[in-house]
C-alpha positions as CSV (number, residue, x, y, z in Angstrom):
1,M,0.0,0.0,0.0
2,A,1.4,3.4,-0.9
3,L,1.7,6.1,1.7
4,L,-0.3,8.5,-0.5
5,E,-3.0,7.3,-3.0
6,V,-4.7,9.9,-5.0
7,Q,-7.4,8.5,-7.3
8,D,-9.4,10.4,-10.0
9,I,-9.7,13.6,-8.1
10,H,-11.8,16.5,-9.7
11,T,-11.2,19.8,-7.9
12,F,-13.0,23.1,-8.7
13,Y,-12.6,26.8,-8.1
14,G,-16.2,27.9,-8.3
15,N,-17.4,26.4,-11.6
16,I,-13.9,26.2,-13.1
17,E,-12.6,22.5,-13.1
18,A,-9.0,22.8,-12.2
19,L,-8.2,19.1,-11.8
20,K,-9.9,16.6,-14.2
21,G,-9.3,13.3,-12.8
22,V,-5.8,13.4,-11.4
23,S,-4.4,10.1,-10.1
24,L,-1.0,9.5,-8.5
25,D,0.7,7.6,-5.7
26,V,3.7,8.2,-3.4
27,E,5.5,5.2,-1.7
28,E,7.0,5.6,1.7
29,G,10.5,7.0,1.6
30,E,10.2,8.3,-2.0
31,V,10.7,11.7,-3.6
32,V,8.1,12.1,-6.3
33,T,7.9,15.2,-8.5
34,M,5.1,16.8,-10.5
35,L,6.1,18.8,-13.5
36,G,4.0,21.1,-15.7
37,S,3.6,24.7,-16.8
38,N,1.8,27.4,-15.1
39,G,-1.9,26.5,-14.6
40,A,-1.4,22.8,-15.2
41,G,-2.8,22.0,-11.8
42,K,0.3,21.1,-9.9
43,S,-0.4,23.5,-6.8
44,T,-4.1,22.6,-6.9
45,T,-3.1,19.0,-6.5
46,L,-1.1,19.8,-3.4
47,R,-3.9,22.0,-2.1
48,S,-6.4,19.1,-2.6
49,I,-4.1,16.8,-0.7
50,S,-3.6,19.2,2.2
51,G,-7.3,19.9,2.5
52,L,-7.1,23.6,1.5
53,T,-9.1,23.0,-1.7
54,P,-10.9,19.7,-1.2
55,P,-11.7,17.7,-4.4
56,R,-15.4,17.5,-5.4
57,S,-15.0,13.9,-6.4
58,G,-12.5,11.2,-6.2
59,S,-10.5,9.7,-3.4
60,I,-7.3,10.8,-1.3
61,R,-6.0,8.1,1.0
62,F,-3.1,8.7,3.3
63,A,-1.6,5.6,5.2
64,G,-4.7,3.8,4.2
65,R,-7.2,6.5,5.6
66,E,-9.4,8.5,3.4
67,I,-8.8,12.2,3.8
68,G,-10.6,13.8,1.0
69,E,-13.0,15.5,3.3
70,T,-10.7,16.0,6.4
71,P,-10.1,19.5,7.6
72,P,-6.5,20.9,6.9
73,Q,-5.5,21.1,10.6
74,D,-6.4,17.4,11.1
75,I,-4.4,16.5,7.9
76,V,-1.4,18.2,9.4
77,Q,-1.8,16.1,12.7
78,L,-2.1,12.9,10.6
79,G,1.4,13.7,9.2
80,I,1.1,15.8,6.1
81,S,2.6,19.4,5.9
82,Q,3.2,21.8,3.1
83,S,5.8,24.4,2.3
84,P,3.6,26.7,0.1
85,E,4.4,28.5,-3.2
86,G,5.7,32.0,-2.4
87,R,7.0,30.9,1.0
88,R,4.2,32.7,2.9
89,C,6.3,33.5,6.0
90,F,4.9,35.7,8.8
91,P,6.9,38.8,8.1
92,R,6.6,40.5,11.5
93,M,7.5,37.3,13.5
94,S,11.0,36.2,14.1
95,V,12.6,33.1,12.4
96,Q,12.2,31.1,15.6
97,E,8.7,32.2,16.1
98,N,7.8,31.2,12.4
99,L,9.4,27.8,13.2
100,E,7.6,27.3,16.4
101,L,4.3,28.1,14.7
102,G,4.9,25.0,12.5
103,A,4.7,22.9,15.7
104,F,1.5,24.7,16.8
105,L,-0.5,21.5,16.9
106,R,2.1,19.4,18.6
107,R,2.3,18.7,22.4
108,D,5.6,16.7,22.6
109,D,7.8,19.5,23.8
110,G,11.1,17.5,23.9
111,A,10.6,16.3,20.4
112,I,9.7,19.9,19.2
113,K,13.1,21.1,20.8
114,S,14.9,18.3,19.0
115,D,13.2,19.1,15.6
116,L,14.1,22.8,16.0
117,E,17.7,21.8,16.4
118,R,17.4,19.5,13.3
119,V,16.1,22.5,11.3
120,Y,18.9,24.7,12.4
121,T,21.4,21.9,11.4
122,L,19.8,21.6,8.0
123,F,19.7,25.4,7.6
124,P,22.5,27.1,9.7
125,R,21.7,30.4,8.2
126,L,18.3,30.3,10.1
127,Q,20.1,29.8,13.4
128,E,22.3,32.8,12.7
129,R,19.1,34.8,12.2
130,D,16.8,33.2,14.7
131,K,15.8,36.5,16.3
132,Q,15.5,38.5,13.0
133,K,12.0,39.2,11.6
134,A,11.2,36.9,8.7
135,G,10.3,39.9,6.5
136,T,13.9,41.1,6.4
137,L,15.3,37.8,5.2
138,S,16.5,37.3,1.6
139,G,14.3,35.1,-0.8
140,G,16.6,32.1,-0.3
141,E,16.5,32.4,3.6
142,Q,12.6,32.7,3.4
143,Q,12.5,29.6,1.5
144,M,14.6,27.8,4.0
145,L,12.3,29.1,6.7
146,A,9.2,27.9,4.9
147,I,10.6,24.4,4.5
148,G,11.8,24.4,8.1
149,R,8.4,25.5,9.3
150,A,6.8,22.6,7.5
151,L,9.3,20.2,9.0
152,M,8.4,21.5,12.5
153,A,5.0,19.7,12.0
154,A,7.0,16.5,12.1
155,P,5.5,15.2,8.7
156,K,5.5,11.7,7.3
157,L,4.9,13.4,3.9
158,L,6.2,16.8,3.1
159,L,4.6,18.7,0.2
160,L,7.0,21.2,-1.4
161,D,5.6,23.8,-3.8
162,E,8.1,25.5,-6.2
163,P,11.0,25.6,-3.7
164,S,13.4,27.0,-6.4
165,M,11.1,29.9,-7.6
166,G,12.9,33.2,-7.8
167,L,16.2,32.0,-6.3
168,A,19.7,32.4,-7.8
169,P,21.2,29.2,-9.2
170,I,23.6,28.7,-6.3
171,L,20.7,29.0,-3.7
172,V,18.7,26.5,-5.7
173,E,21.5,24.0,-5.5
174,R,21.7,24.5,-1.8
175,I,18.0,24.0,-1.3
176,Y,18.0,20.8,-3.4
177,E,21.0,19.4,-1.5
178,T,18.9,19.9,1.7
179,I,15.8,18.4,0.1
180,A,17.8,15.3,-0.6
181,E,19.1,15.2,3.0
182,I,15.6,15.7,4.3
183,N,14.6,12.6,2.3
184,K,17.7,10.6,3.5
185,Q,16.6,11.3,7.0
186,G,13.3,9.4,6.4
187,T,10.8,12.1,5.2
188,T,8.7,11.2,2.1
189,I,8.4,14.1,-0.3
190,L,6.0,15.2,-3.0
191,L,7.6,18.0,-5.0
192,V,6.0,20.5,-7.4
193,E,8.6,22.2,-9.5
194,Q,9.0,24.1,-12.9
195,N,12.8,23.6,-12.7
196,A,12.7,20.1,-14.1
197,N,16.4,19.4,-14.1
198,Y,16.7,19.7,-10.3
199,A,13.4,18.0,-9.7
200,L,14.3,14.9,-11.8
201,D,17.7,14.7,-10.2
202,V,16.3,14.4,-6.7
203,S,13.2,12.4,-7.4
204,S,12.7,8.6,-8.2
205,R,9.5,9.1,-10.1
206,G,7.6,11.9,-11.7
207,Y,4.2,13.0,-13.3
208,V,3.7,15.5,-15.9
209,L,0.5,17.5,-15.6
210,E,-1.2,19.4,-18.5
211,T,-4.4,21.4,-18.0
212,G,-5.6,19.5,-15.0
213,S,-4.8,15.9,-16.1
214,V,-1.8,13.6,-15.9
215,A,-0.1,13.5,-19.3
216,L,2.9,11.3,-18.4
217,A,4.0,9.2,-15.5
218,D,7.3,7.4,-15.4
219,R,10.7,7.0,-13.7
220,S,12.6,10.2,-13.4
221,D,15.5,9.0,-15.5
222,A,12.9,7.9,-18.3
223,L,11.2,11.2,-18.1
224,R,14.5,13.0,-18.6
225,E,15.1,11.0,-21.8
226,N,11.5,11.6,-23.1
227,P,11.7,13.9,-26.1
228,E,8.4,15.8,-25.1
229,V,9.7,16.4,-21.7
230,Q,13.1,17.4,-23.0
231,K,11.5,20.0,-25.4
232,A,8.9,21.4,-22.9
233,Y,10.9,21.4,-19.6
234,L,14.6,20.8,-20.1
235,G,15.3,23.3,-22.9
236,A,16.4,20.8,-25.3
């Protein structure tokens, strides 16, 4: 049984059908990526999984449990957390306050302290700026903070939405090294990314979304060799 099973979900914004029968699965311990252009439905798929935009029909199962109609806060407690597109840090709160907010629903104080130390080990820059207001951080530091805040929920499944957006290449490399390390430490990851080169390097499998549907699904190495993927996403 896969850790996450999404079957034929249809998600709407008002009368607009954003997802038209998306199906995917993520095995425990994997990094799986979703590729696609703007408006393909990648972020909506993550929002459907995390309960922010529930699907109108279809099934989302996590660890064998149906969560398609589960409130977002309960989904976080079950073990899914998201680092959203655009980072969405709380600008007037300090770095440490943002991170502590990620653990808001937890009651295991000792483990929270341990996870805070883990985030600071993964992102030493955040520890250097722990008292600094999040709104004064650079884009790369805010991305580190968004991922760190999601990790503070102690997720079994981490949803990452466009972690490289707007970052300089050297920072993208650093972020992706850390994503690989987070996975190595045991966290399963579902990754949405337009930067296909980095996404396919770090993932074992991938899905290509087009206009709300899955157009391709394969191993990452096979997707990298696919002429359509090369032309559309790899600049070949």
